[in-house]
N, CA, C, O and the ligand as a Tripos MOL2 file, in Angstrom:
@<TRIPOS>MOLECULE
protein
  257   255    65     0     0
PROTEIN
NO_CHARGES

@<TRIPOS>ATOM
      1 N          23.0620  -84.6070   24.7900 N.3       1 MET1
      2 CA         24.2570  -85.3250   24.2760 C.3       1 MET1
      3 C          24.8330  -84.7020   22.9690 C.2       1 MET1
      4 O          25.0630  -85.3990   21.9810 O.2       1 MET1
      5 N          25.0410  -83.4520   23.0030 N.am      2 ASN2
      6 CA         25.4440  -82.7590   21.7240 C.3       2 ASN2
      7 C          26.8700  -82.3350   21.8350 C.2       2 ASN2
      8 O          27.2190  -81.1930   21.5350 O.2       2 ASN2
      9 N          27.7470  -83.3070   22.2940 N.am      3 SER3
     10 CA         29.1410  -82.8850   22.4320 C.3       3 SER3
     11 C          29.8350  -83.5100   21.2100 C.2       3 SER3
     12 O          30.6090  -84.4640   21.2810 O.2       3 SER3
     13 N          29.4920  -82.8970   20.1210 N.am      4 LEU4
     14 CA         30.2270  -83.2320   18.9070 C.3       4 LEU4
     15 C          31.4470  -82.2900   18.6970 C.2       4 LEU4
     16 O          31.3360  -81.0690   18.5840 O.2       4 LEU4
     17 N          32.4980  -82.9010   18.6610 N.am      5 SER5
     18 CA         33.6910  -82.0340   18.4610 C.3       5 SER5
     19 C          34.2120  -82.1200   17.0750 C.2       5 SER5
     20 O          35.0790  -82.9260   16.7410 O.2       5 SER5
     21 N          33.6110  -81.1960   16.2180 N.am      6 LYS6
     22 CA         34.0550  -81.1090   14.8400 C.3       6 LYS6
     23 C          35.2920  -80.3090   14.6820 C.2       6 LYS6
     24 O          35.6280  -79.3930   15.4320 O.2       6 LYS6
     25 N          35.9680  -80.7500   13.5990 N.am      7 PRO7
     26 CA         37.3070  -79.9610   13.3690 C.3       7 PRO7
     27 C          37.1000  -78.5790   13.0290 C.2       7 PRO7
     28 O          36.2130  -78.2980   12.2230 O.2       7 PRO7
     29 N          37.7960  -77.7020   13.5350 N.am      8 ASP8
     30 CA         37.6610  -76.2930   13.1960 C.3       8 ASP8
     31 C          38.2110  -76.0820   11.8380 C.2       8 ASP8
     32 O          39.4070  -75.8040   11.7480 O.2       8 ASP8
     33 N          37.4650  -76.1840   10.7370 N.am      9 LEU9
     34 CA         38.0320  -75.9290    9.4860 C.3       9 LEU9
     35 C          38.2950  -74.4250    9.2150 C.2       9 LEU9
     36 O          39.0720  -74.0620    8.3320 O.2       9 LEU9
     37 N          37.6150  -73.5680   10.0090 N.am     10 LEU10
     38 CA         37.9750  -72.1360    9.7570 C.3      10 LEU10
     39 C          39.1030  -71.7280   10.3520 C.2      10 LEU10
     40 O          39.6750  -70.6910   10.0150 O.2      10 LEU10
     41 N          39.5380  -72.5450   11.3350 N.am     11 LYS11
     42 CA         40.8230  -72.2070   12.0090 C.3      11 LYS11
     43 C          41.9660  -72.8940   11.2720 C.2      11 LYS11
     44 O          43.1270  -72.7440   11.6530 O.2      11 LYS11
     45 N          41.6580  -73.6240   10.2490 N.am     12 ASP12
     46 CA         42.6220  -74.3310    9.6200 C.3      12 ASP12
     47 C          43.4780  -73.4290    8.5590 C.2      12 ASP12
     48 O          44.0020  -73.8870    7.5440 O.2      12 ASP12
     49 N          43.5190  -72.1950    8.9340 N.am     13 ARG13
     50 CA         44.2570  -71.2320    8.0320 C.3      13 ARG13
     51 C          45.7500  -71.5140    8.3570 C.2      13 ARG13
     52 O          46.1780  -71.4030    9.5060 O.2      13 ARG13
     53 N          46.4540  -71.8490    7.4070 N.am     14 LYS14
     54 CA         47.9040  -72.1670    7.5920 C.3      14 LYS14
     55 C          48.7050  -70.7380    7.6620 C.2      14 LYS14
     56 O          48.3070  -69.6980    7.1370 O.2      14 LYS14
     57 N          49.7540  -70.8750    8.3160 N.am     15 LYS15
     58 CA         50.6190  -69.7320    8.4340 C.3      15 LYS15
     59 C          51.8760  -69.9140    7.5730 C.2      15 LYS15
     60 O          52.4330  -70.9830    7.3240 O.2      15 LYS15
     61 N          52.2220  -68.6960    7.1650 N.am     16 CYS16
     62 CA         53.5180  -68.6050    6.2870 C.3      16 CYS16
     63 C          54.6590  -69.2560    7.2040 C.2      16 CYS16
     64 O          54.7860  -69.0170    8.4050 O.2      16 CYS16
     65 N          55.4330  -70.0790    6.4860 N.am     17 LEU17
     66 CA         56.5220  -70.8460    7.2030 C.3      17 LEU17
     67 C          57.6840  -69.7770    7.4440 C.2      17 LEU17
     68 O          58.6180  -70.0550    8.1960 O.2      17 LEU17
     69 N          57.6120  -68.6830    6.8590 N.am     18 ILE18
     70 CA         58.6670  -67.6380    7.1320 C.3      18 ILE18
     71 C          58.3290  -66.5640    8.1710 C.2      18 ILE18
     72 O          59.0140  -66.3480    9.1710 O.2      18 ILE18
     73 N          57.2480  -65.9360    7.8520 N.am     19 CYS19
     74 CA         56.8740  -64.8670    8.6250 C.3      19 CYS19
     75 C          55.5350  -65.0050    9.4440 C.2      19 CYS19
     76 O          55.1510  -64.0510   10.1210 O.2      19 CYS19
     77 N          54.8080  -66.2040    9.3910 N.am     20 HIS20
     78 CA         53.7640  -66.7020   10.1220 C.3      20 HIS20
     79 C          52.6420  -65.8220    9.8600 C.2      20 HIS20
     80 O          51.7760  -65.7470   10.7320 O.2      20 HIS20
     81 N          52.5160  -65.1140    8.7490 N.am     21 ARG21
     82 CA         51.2440  -64.5000    8.4290 C.3      21 ARG21
     83 C          50.2800  -65.3290    7.6910 C.2      21 ARG21
     84 O          50.5690  -66.5030    7.4600 O.2      21 ARG21
     85 N          49.1770  -64.8400    7.3040 N.am     22 ALA22
     86 CA         48.2050  -65.7850    6.6020 C.3      22 ALA22
     87 C          48.7460  -66.1540    5.2700 C.2      22 ALA22
     88 O          49.3260  -65.2990    4.6000 O.2      22 ALA22
     89 N          48.6050  -67.2940    4.8660 N.am     23 VAL23
     90 CA         49.1330  -67.8370    3.6940 C.3      23 VAL23
     91 C          48.2240  -67.4780    2.4460 C.2      23 VAL23
     92 O          47.0020  -67.6310    2.4410 O.2      23 VAL23
     93 N          48.9280  -67.0110    1.4500 N.am     24 ASP24
     94 CA         48.2550  -66.6930    0.2500 C.3      24 ASP24
     95 C          48.2670  -67.9540   -0.7050 C.2      24 ASP24
     96 O          49.2740  -68.5880   -1.0200 O.2      24 ASP24
     97 N          47.0140  -68.1960   -1.0980 N.am     25 ILE25
     98 CA         46.8180  -69.5630   -1.8240 C.3      25 ILE25
     99 C          47.7870  -69.5720   -3.0490 C.2      25 ILE25
    100 O          48.1610  -70.6570   -3.4930 O.2      25 ILE25
    101 N          48.1710  -68.4930   -3.5650 N.am     26 GLN26
    102 CA         49.0250  -68.5770   -4.7160 C.3      26 GLN26
    103 C          50.4690  -68.8690   -4.4080 C.2      26 GLN26
    104 O          51.2170  -69.3840   -5.2390 O.2      26 GLN26
    105 N          50.8550  -68.5170   -3.1550 N.am     27 PHE27
    106 CA         52.1960  -68.8180   -2.6950 C.3      27 PHE27
    107 C          52.2660  -69.7450   -1.7040 C.2      27 PHE27
    108 O          53.3620  -69.8530   -1.1550 O.2      27 PHE27
    109 N          51.3310  -70.4810   -1.3120 N.am     28 ARG28
    110 CA         51.3260  -71.3460   -0.1600 C.3      28 ARG28
    111 C          52.5800  -72.3910   -0.3560 C.2      28 ARG28
    112 O          52.9320  -72.7190   -1.4890 O.2      28 ARG28
    113 N          53.1540  -72.8330    0.6860 N.am     29 PRO29
    114 CA         52.7190  -72.4810    2.1220 C.3      29 PRO29
    115 C          53.3310  -71.0900    2.5350 C.2      29 PRO29
    116 O          53.7170  -70.8740    3.6840 O.2      29 PRO29
    117 N          53.3910  -70.2000    1.5650 N.am     30 PHE30
    118 CA         54.0550  -68.8960    2.0850 C.3      30 PHE30
    119 C          53.0180  -67.8020    1.8360 C.2      30 PHE30
    120 O          52.0300  -68.0150    1.1340 O.2      30 PHE30
    121 N          53.2530  -66.6520    2.4110 N.am     31 CYS31
    122 CA         52.1690  -65.5360    2.3850 C.3      31 CYS31
    123 C          52.4730  -64.7760    1.0910 C.2      31 CYS31
    124 O          51.5880  -64.0640    0.6150 O.2      31 CYS31
    125 N          53.6450  -64.8750    0.5000 N.am     32 SER32
    126 CA         54.0460  -63.8340   -0.5520 C.3      32 SER32
    127 C          55.2170  -64.5720   -1.3450 C.2      32 SER32
    128 O          55.8270  -65.5570   -0.9280 O.2      32 SER32
    129 N          55.4210  -63.9320   -2.5460 N.am     33 LYS33
    130 CA         56.4680  -64.4330   -3.3010 C.3      33 LYS33
    131 C          57.8460  -64.2600   -2.7000 C.2      33 LYS33
    132 O          58.7810  -65.0190   -2.9510 O.2      33 LYS33
    133 N          57.9190  -63.1540   -1.8430 N.am     34 ARG34
    134 CA         59.0760  -62.7440   -1.1110 C.3      34 ARG34
    135 C          59.5530  -63.8750   -0.2740 C.2      34 ARG34
    136 O          60.6910  -64.3420   -0.3330 O.2      34 ARG34
    137 N          58.5230  -64.3160    0.5730 N.am     35 CYS35
    138 CA         58.8330  -65.3820    1.4640 C.3      35 CYS35
    139 C          59.1650  -66.6380    0.7620 C.2      35 CYS35
    140 O          60.0310  -67.3820    1.2220 O.2      35 CYS35
    141 N          58.5680  -66.9000   -0.2570 N.am     36 GLN36
    142 CA         58.9060  -68.1240   -1.1100 C.3      36 GLN36
    143 C          60.2810  -68.1200   -1.5430 C.2      36 GLN36
    144 O          60.9810  -69.1320   -1.5740 O.2      36 GLN36
    145 N          60.6580  -66.9550   -1.8780 N.am     37 HIS37
    146 CA         62.0470  -66.7450   -2.3120 C.3      37 HIS37
    147 C          63.0940  -66.9630   -1.2350 C.2      37 HIS37
    148 O          64.1560  -67.5570   -1.4200 O.2      37 HIS37
    149 N          62.6500  -66.3690    0.0260 N.am     38 ILE38
    150 CA         63.4570  -66.5920    1.2290 C.3      38 ILE38
    151 C          63.7380  -68.0260    1.5410 C.2      38 ILE38
    152 O          64.8400  -68.4580    1.8790 O.2      38 ILE38
    153 N          62.6370  -68.7270    1.3970 N.am     39 ASP39
    154 CA         62.7880  -70.2300    1.6670 C.3      39 ASP39
    155 C          63.6120  -70.8770    0.5440 C.2      39 ASP39
    156 O          64.4240  -71.7620    0.8110 O.2      39 ASP39
    157 N          63.4220  -70.4670   -0.6400 N.am     40 LEU40
    158 CA         64.2380  -71.0820   -1.7170 C.3      40 LEU40
    159 C          65.7720  -70.6600   -1.4510 C.2      40 LEU40
    160 O          66.6790  -71.4650   -1.6620 O.2      40 LEU40
    161 N          65.9960  -69.4470   -1.0100 N.am     41 GLY41
    162 CA         67.3860  -68.9540   -0.5890 C.3      41 GLY41
    163 C          67.8390  -69.9040    0.4210 C.2      41 GLY41
    164 O          68.9840  -70.3410    0.3130 O.2      41 GLY41
    165 N          67.0850  -70.2910    1.4050 N.am     42 LYS42
    166 CA         67.5800  -71.0050    2.5030 C.3      42 LYS42
    167 C          67.9030  -72.4630    1.8420 C.2      42 LYS42
    168 O          68.8940  -73.1080    2.1830 O.2      42 LYS42
    169 N          67.0420  -72.8830    0.9400 N.am     43 TRP43
    170 CA         67.3880  -74.2180    0.4060 C.3      43 TRP43
    171 C          68.7420  -74.1670   -0.2820 C.2      43 TRP43
    172 O          69.6280  -74.9840   -0.0320 O.2      43 TRP43
    173 N          68.8680  -73.1960   -1.1400 N.am     44 PHE44
    174 CA         70.0660  -73.1700   -2.0600 C.3      44 PHE44
    175 C          71.2900  -72.9540   -1.2730 C.2      44 PHE44
    176 O          72.2890  -73.6000   -1.5880 O.2      44 PHE44
    177 N          71.3410  -72.1200   -0.2790 N.am     45 SER45
    178 CA         72.4220  -71.9090    0.6240 C.3      45 SER45
    179 C          72.7820  -73.2100    1.2600 C.2      45 SER45
    180 O          73.9470  -73.6000    1.3390 O.2      45 SER45
    181 N          71.6630  -73.9270    1.7500 N.am     46 GLY46
    182 CA         71.9640  -75.2170    2.3200 C.3      46 GLY46
    183 C          72.5570  -76.1810    1.4160 C.2      46 GLY46
    184 O          73.3790  -76.9920    1.8450 O.2      46 GLY46
    185 N          72.1760  -76.1570    0.0860 N.am     47 VAL47
    186 CA         72.6800  -77.0990   -0.7860 C.3      47 VAL47
    187 C          74.0330  -76.7400   -1.2000 C.2      47 VAL47
    188 O          74.8570  -77.6080   -1.4890 O.2      47 VAL47
    189 N          74.3040  -75.4200   -1.2410 N.am     48 TYR48
    190 CA         75.6580  -75.0820   -1.6970 C.3      48 TYR48
    191 C          76.7370  -75.2340   -0.4820 C.2      48 TYR48
    192 O          77.9470  -75.1420   -0.6840 O.2      48 TYR48
    193 N          76.2140  -75.4560    0.6890 N.am     49 SER49
    194 CA         77.0370  -75.5540    1.8130 C.3      49 SER49
    195 C          77.5330  -76.8870    1.9670 C.2      49 SER49
    196 O          78.4880  -77.1410    2.7020 O.2      49 SER49
    197 N          76.9230  -77.7390    1.3070 N.am     50 ILE50
    198 CA         77.3160  -79.2400    1.3330 C.3      50 ILE50
    199 C          78.3720  -79.4370    0.2600 C.2      50 ILE50
    200 O          78.1080  -79.2610   -0.9300 O.2      50 ILE50
    201 N          79.5340  -79.7940    0.6800 N.am     51 PRO51
    202 CA         80.6600  -80.0040   -0.2090 C.3      51 PRO51
    203 C          80.4450  -81.2740   -1.0960 C.2      51 PRO51
    204 O          80.2850  -82.3920   -0.6040 O.2      51 PRO51
    205 N          80.4540  -81.0370   -2.3530 N.am     52 SER52
    206 CA         80.1790  -82.2500   -3.2860 C.3      52 SER52
    207 C          81.5200  -82.8640   -3.6240 C.2      52 SER52
    208 O          82.2280  -82.3860   -4.5100 O.2      52 SER52
    209 N          81.8680  -83.9300   -2.9110 N.am     53 GLU53
    210 CA         82.9480  -84.7210   -3.1780 C.3      53 GLU53
    211 C          82.7640  -85.7200   -4.2210 C.2      53 GLU53
    212 O          81.8770  -86.5630   -4.0900 O.2      53 GLU53
    213 N          83.5460  -85.7020   -5.2810 N.am     54 GLU54
    214 CA         83.3580  -86.8800   -6.2400 C.3      54 GLU54
    215 C          84.3010  -87.9860   -5.9190 C.2      54 GLU54
    216 O          85.5180  -87.9100   -6.0940 O.2      54 GLU54
    217 N          83.7010  -88.9710   -5.4610 N.am     55 ILE55
    218 CA         84.5670  -90.0230   -5.1170 C.3      55 ILE55
    219 C          84.7220  -91.0790   -6.3580 C.2      55 ILE55
    220 O          83.7720  -91.6560   -6.8860 O.2      55 ILE55
    221 N          85.9540  -91.2100   -6.6880 N.am     56 GLU56
    222 CA         86.1830  -92.1600   -7.7140 C.3      56 GLU56
    223 C          86.3570  -93.6030   -7.2950 C.2      56 GLU56
    224 O          87.1780  -93.9250   -6.4360 O.2      56 GLU56
    225 N          85.6140  -94.4190   -7.8800 N.am     57 PRO57
    226 CA         85.7390  -95.8190   -7.4920 C.3      57 PRO57
    227 C          87.2530  -96.4150   -7.7140 C.2      57 PRO57
    228 O          87.7980  -96.3540   -8.8160 O.2      57 PRO57
    229 N          87.7710  -96.8970   -6.7590 N.am     58 VAL58
    230 CA         89.0470  -97.3350   -6.8280 C.3      58 VAL58
    231 C          89.1120  -98.7910   -7.3250 C.2      58 VAL58
    232 O          88.6680  -99.6990   -6.6220 O.2      58 VAL58
    233 N          89.6410  -99.0110   -8.4860 N.am     59 SER59
    234 CA         89.5560 -100.3880   -8.9570 C.3      59 SER59
    235 C          90.9500 -101.0430   -8.6800 C.2      59 SER59
    236 O          91.9710 -100.7250   -9.2900 O.2      59 SER59
    237 N          90.8880 -101.9380   -7.7510 N.am     60 GLU60
    238 CA         92.0730 -102.6470   -7.3250 C.3      60 GLU60
    239 C          92.2770 -103.8110   -8.2940 C.2      60 GLU60
    240 O          91.4800 -104.7460   -8.3670 O.2      60 GLU60
    241 N          93.4190 -103.7050   -9.0580 N.am     61 GLU61
    242 CA         93.7030 -104.8020  -10.0030 C.3      61 GLU61
    243 C          94.8020 -105.7230   -9.3120 C.2      61 GLU61
    244 O          95.9220 -105.2990   -9.0270 O.2      61 GLU61
    245 N          94.3960 -106.9550   -9.0850 N.am     62 GLU62
    246 CA         95.2380 -107.9510   -8.5260 C.3      62 GLU62
    247 C          96.1480 -108.5300   -9.5560 C.2      62 GLU62
    248 O          95.7030 -109.1330  -10.5330 O.2      62 GLU62
    249 N          97.5090 -108.3370   -9.3260 N.am     63 GLU63
    250 CA         98.3440 -108.9680  -10.2830 C.3      63 GLU63
    251 C          98.7880 -110.3560   -9.8080 C.2      63 GLU63
    252 O          99.2720 -110.4530   -8.6800 O.2      63 GLU63
    253 N          98.6700 -111.3330  -10.5120 N.am     64 ASN64
    254 CA         99.0150 -112.6690  -10.1610 C.3      64 ASN64
    255 C         100.0860 -113.1010  -11.1480 C.2      64 ASN64
    256 O         100.5730 -114.2300  -11.0750 O.2      64 ASN64
    257 ZN         55.5030  -64.7200    4.8340 Zn       65 ZN65
@<TRIPOS>BOND
     1     1     2 1
     2     2     3 1
     3     3     4 2
     4     3     5 am
     5     5     6 1
     6     6     7 1
     7     7     8 2
     8     7     9 am
     9     9    10 1
    10    10    11 1
    11    11    12 2
    12    11    13 am
    13    13    14 1
    14    14    15 1
    15    15    16 2
    16    15    17 am
    17    17    18 1
    18    18    19 1
    19    19    20 2
    20    19    21 am
    21    21    22 1
    22    22    23 1
    23    23    24 2
    24    23    25 am
    25    25    26 1
    26    26    27 1
    27    27    28 2
    28    27    29 am
    29    29    30 1
    30    30    31 1
    31    31    32 2
    32    31    33 am
    33    33    34 1
    34    34    35 1
    35    35    36 2
    36    35    37 am
    37    37    38 1
    38    38    39 1
    39    39    40 2
    40    39    41 am
    41    41    42 1
    42    42    43 1
    43    43    44 2
    44    43    45 am
    45    45    46 1
    46    46    47 1
    47    47    48 2
    48    47    49 am
    49    49    50 1
    50    50    51 1
    51    51    52 2
    52    51    53 am
    53    53    54 1
    54    54    55 1
    55    55    56 2
    56    55    57 am
    57    57    58 1
    58    58    59 1
    59    59    60 2
    60    59    61 am
    61    61    62 1
    62    62    63 1
    63    63    64 2
    64    63    65 am
    65    65    66 1
    66    66    67 1
    67    67    68 2
    68    67    69 am
    69    69    70 1
    70    70    71 1
    71    71    72 2
    72    71    73 am
    73    73    74 1
    74    74    75 1
    75    75    76 2
    76    75    77 am
    77    77    78 1
    78    78    79 1
    79    79    80 2
    80    79    81 am
    81    81    82 1
    82    82    83 1
    83    83    84 2
    84    83    85 am
    85    85    86 1
    86    86    87 1
    87    87    88 2
    88    87    89 am
    89    89    90 1
    90    90    91 1
    91    91    92 2
    92    91    93 am
    93    93    94 1
    94    94    95 1
    95    95    96 2
    96    95    97 am
    97    97    98 1
    98    98    99 1
    99    99   100 2
   100    99   101 am
   101   101   102 1
   102   102   103 1
   103   103   104 2
   104   103   105 am
   105   105   106 1
   106   106   107 1
   107   107   108 2
   108   107   109 am
   109   109   110 1
   110   110   111 1
   111   111   112 2
   112   111   113 am
   113   113   114 1
   114   114   115 1
   115   115   116 2
   116   115   117 am
   117   117   118 1
   118   118   119 1
   119   119   120 2
   120   119   121 am
   121   121   122 1
   122   122   123 1
   123   123   124 2
   124   123   125 am
   125   125   126 1
   126   126   127 1
   127   127   128 2
   128   127   129 am
   129   129   130 1
   130   130   131 1
   131   131   132 2
   132   131   133 am
   133   133   134 1
   134   134   135 1
   135   135   136 2
   136   135   137 am
   137   137   138 1
   138   138   139 1
   139   139   140 2
   140   139   141 am
   141   141   142 1
   142   142   143 1
   143   143   144 2
   144   143   145 am
   145   145   146 1
   146   146   147 1
   147   147   148 2
   148   147   149 am
   149   149   150 1
   150   150   151 1
   151   151   152 2
   152   151   153 am
   153   153   154 1
   154   154   155 1
   155   155   156 2
   156   155   157 am
   157   157   158 1
   158   158   159 1
   159   159   160 2
   160   159   161 am
   161   161   162 1
   162   162   163 1
   163   163   164 2
   164   163   165 am
   165   165   166 1
   166   166   167 1
   167   167   168 2
   168   167   169 am
   169   169   170 1
   170   170   171 1
   171   171   172 2
   172   171   173 am
   173   173   174 1
   174   174   175 1
   175   175   176 2
   176   175   177 am
   177   177   178 1
   178   178   179 1
   179   179   180 2
   180   179   181 am
   181   181   182 1
   182   182   183 1
   183   183   184 2
   184   183   185 am
   185   185   186 1
   186   186   187 1
   187   187   188 2
   188   187   189 am
   189   189   190 1
   190   190   191 1
   191   191   192 2
   192   191   193 am
   193   193   194 1
   194   194   195 1
   195   195   196 2
   196   195   197 am
   197   197   198 1
   198   198   199 1
   199   199   200 2
   200   199   201 am
   201   201   202 1
   202   202   203 1
   203   203   204 2
   204   203   205 am
   205   205   206 1
   206   206   207 1
   207   207   208 2
   208   207   209 am
   209   209   210 1
   210   210   211 1
   211   211   212 2
   212   211   213 am
   213   213   214 1
   214   214   215 1
   215   215   216 2
   216   215   217 am
   217   217   218 1
   218   218   219 1
   219   219   220 2
   220   219   221 am
   221   221   222 1
   222   222   223 1
   223   223   224 2
   224   223   225 am
   225   225   226 1
   226   226   227 1
   227   227   228 2
   228   227   229 am
   229   229   230 1
   230   230   231 1
   231   231   232 2
   232   231   233 am
   233   233   234 1
   234   234   235 1
   235   235   236 2
   236   235   237 am
   237   237   238 1
   238   238   239 1
   239   239   240 2
   240   239   241 am
   241   241   242 1
   242   242   243 1
   243   243   244 2
   244   243   245 am
   245   245   246 1
   246   246   247 1
   247   247   248 2
   248   247   249 am
   249   249   250 1
   250   250   251 1
   251   251   252 2
   252   251   253 am
   253   253   254 1
   254   254   255 1
   255   255   256 2
@<TRIPOS>SUBSTRUCTURE
     1 MET1         2 RESIDUE 1 A MET
     2 ASN2         6 RESIDUE 1 A ASN
     3 SER3        10 RESIDUE 1 A SER
     4 LEU4        14 RESIDUE 1 A LEU
     5 SER5        18 RESIDUE 1 A SER
     6 LYS6        22 RESIDUE 1 A LYS
     7 PRO7        26 RESIDUE 1 A PRO
     8 ASP8        30 RESIDUE 1 A ASP
     9 LEU9        34 RESIDUE 1 A LEU
    10 LEU10       38 RESIDUE 1 A LEU
    11 LYS11       42 RESIDUE 1 A LYS
    12 ASP12       46 RESIDUE 1 A ASP
    13 ARG13       50 RESIDUE 1 A ARG
    14 LYS14       54 RESIDUE 1 A LYS
    15 LYS15       58 RESIDUE 1 A LYS
    16 CYS16       62 RESIDUE 1 A CYS
    17 LEU17       66 RESIDUE 1 A LEU
    18 ILE18       70 RESIDUE 1 A ILE
    19 CYS19       74 RESIDUE 1 A CYS
    20 HIS20       78 RESIDUE 1 A HIS
    21 ARG21       82 RESIDUE 1 A ARG
    22 ALA22       86 RESIDUE 1 A ALA
    23 VAL23       90 RESIDUE 1 A VAL
    24 ASP24       94 RESIDUE 1 A ASP
    25 ILE25       98 RESIDUE 1 A ILE
    26 GLN26      102 RESIDUE 1 A GLN
    27 PHE27      106 RESIDUE 1 A PHE
    28 ARG28      110 RESIDUE 1 A ARG
    29 PRO29      114 RESIDUE 1 A PRO
    30 PHE30      118 RESIDUE 1 A PHE
    31 CYS31      122 RESIDUE 1 A CYS
    32 SER32      126 RESIDUE 1 A SER
    33 LYS33      130 RESIDUE 1 A LYS
    34 ARG34      134 RESIDUE 1 A ARG
    35 CYS35      138 RESIDUE 1 A CYS
    36 GLN36      142 RESIDUE 1 A GLN
    37 HIS37      146 RESIDUE 1 A HIS
    38 ILE38      150 RESIDUE 1 A ILE
    39 ASP39      154 RESIDUE 1 A ASP
    40 LEU40      158 RESIDUE 1 A LEU
    41 GLY41      162 RESIDUE 1 A GLY
    42 LYS42      166 RESIDUE 1 A LYS
    43 TRP43      170 RESIDUE 1 A TRP
    44 PHE44      174 RESIDUE 1 A PHE
    45 SER45      178 RESIDUE 1 A SER
    46 GLY46      182 RESIDUE 1 A GLY
    47 VAL47      186 RESIDUE 1 A VAL
    48 TYR48      190 RESIDUE 1 A TYR
    49 SER49      194 RESIDUE 1 A SER
    50 ILE50      198 RESIDUE 1 A ILE
    51 PRO51      202 RESIDUE 1 A PRO
    52 SER52      206 RESIDUE 1 A SER
    53 GLU53      210 RESIDUE 1 A GLU
    54 GLU54      214 RESIDUE 1 A GLU
    55 ILE55      218 RESIDUE 1 A ILE
    56 GLU56      222 RESIDUE 1 A GLU
    57 PRO57      226 RESIDUE 1 A PRO
    58 VAL58      230 RESIDUE 1 A VAL
    59 SER59      234 RESIDUE 1 A SER
    60 GLU60      238 RESIDUE 1 A GLU
    61 GLU61      242 RESIDUE 1 A GLU
    62 GLU62      246 RESIDUE 1 A GLU
    63 GLU63      250 RESIDUE 1 A GLU
    64 ASN64      254 RESIDUE 1 A ASN
    65 ZN65       257 GROUP 0 **** ****
């Protein structure tokens, strides 16, 4: 009865979210600064694509 299924910690190497290479601990979850910047670029482009509409609160004054 030695069917112990221990988690494969050695296989727990995470992959870069951009290029799926081995992650560098300095730049995780990315493999390099380059991929880090690519992801940042994605973020910023996504942010800038969102139109920022300033909605002014309409104050309705009832005249009686
Ligand atoms: Zn990468």
